[in-house]
C-alpha positions in Angstrom: 190.3 147.1 77.4 189.8 144.9 80.4 187.9 141.7 80.9 186.3 139.5 83.7 187.1 135.8 83.9 186.7 133.1 86.5 187.6 129.5 87.0 186.7 126.8 89.6 189.1 124.4 91.2 187.8 121.3 93.1 190.2 121.0 96.1 188.9 117.5 96.9 189.9 116.2 93.4 192.9 118.5 93.1 192.0 119.9 89.7 189.5 121.8 87.6 185.8 121.6 88.4 184.0 120.9 85.1 180.2 121.4 85.0 179.8 124.1 87.6 177.0 126.6 86.7 177.9 130.2 87.4 175.7 133.4 87.2 177.0 136.9 87.0 174.8 139.8 88.2 175.1 143.5 88.8 174.5 144.2 92.4 172.8 147.6 92.0 169.8 146.1 90.0 170.2 142.4 90.4 170.2 142.0 86.6 171.5 138.7 85.3 174.4 139.6 82.9 175.9 136.3 82.0 175.5 132.6 82.8 178.1 129.9 82.1 178.9 126.3 82.9 182.6 125.5 83.4 184.4 123.4 80.8 186.9 120.6 81.3 189.5 123.2 82.4 187.1 124.6 85.1 186.7 127.9 83.1 184.1 129.4 80.8 184.9 129.2 77.1 185.2 133.0 76.9 185.3 136.0 79.3 182.1 136.8 81.2 182.6 140.5 80.3 185.1 142.3 78.1 185.7 145.6 76.4 182.6 147.9 76.5 180.5 145.3 78.4 182.9 145.6 81.4 181.6 148.6 83.4 182.7 150.0 86.8 180.6 148.9 89.7 179.8 146.1 92.1 179.2 142.5 90.7 178.3 139.2 92.2 179.3 135.8 90.9 177.1 132.9 92.1 178.7 129.5 91.9 176.2 126.5 92.1 178.5 124.1 93.9 175.9 121.8 95.6 174.7 120.6 92.2 178.3 120.0 91.1 179.2 117.9 94.2 176.0 116.0 94.3 176.6 114.9 90.7 179.9 113.5 91.9 178.4 111.4 94.7 178.8 113.7 97.7 175.6 112.9 99.7 175.3 116.0 101.8 177.5 118.9 100.8 177.5 121.7 103.3 177.8 124.5 100.7 174.9 125.2 98.2 175.6 128.4 96.3 178.7 130.4 96.8 178.3 134.2 96.2 181.4 136.3 95.6 180.9 140.1 95.5 183.6 142.3 94.1 184.1 145.8 92.7 185.4 146.7 89.2 187.0 150.1 89.6 189.1 150.4 86.4 187.7 148.9 83.2 191.1 148.9 81.6 192.3 146.2 84.0 191.6 142.5 83.9 189.7 140.9 86.7 190.1 137.2 87.3 188.0 135.7 90.2 188.9 132.1 90.9 187.0 129.8 93.3 188.8 127.0 95.2 186.0 124.8 96.6 185.2 121.6 98.5 181.8 120.5 99.7 182.6 122.1 103.0 184.8 125.2 102.4 185.9 127.7 99.8 188.3 130.5 99.2 188.7 133.1 96.5 191.1 135.9 95.5 191.8 138.4 92.7 193.9 136.5 90.3 195.8 137.7 87.3 
């Protein structure tokens, strides 16, 4: 059975971003499925979805990065919330969606 995980890396500090709030929603109905705040390693303490809770379809992760950077003394971060939409097509696979972020830019990819 597959699972969905994420983590956040702060490219300004060059390491994990602890304390970033993240929401996971299904796109088709906008339903909030999970909410997590990243730990010291920039990850949730457990997968956002796994086993039977991981269904095929389109999802959106919403990373609250403005809060994170303002708490670290960045006066006017350009980014507020970073949405990442993706599709789960095979529930037997693992889906890892990392976010590499600064106050001004971000990138993401499908990790392993």
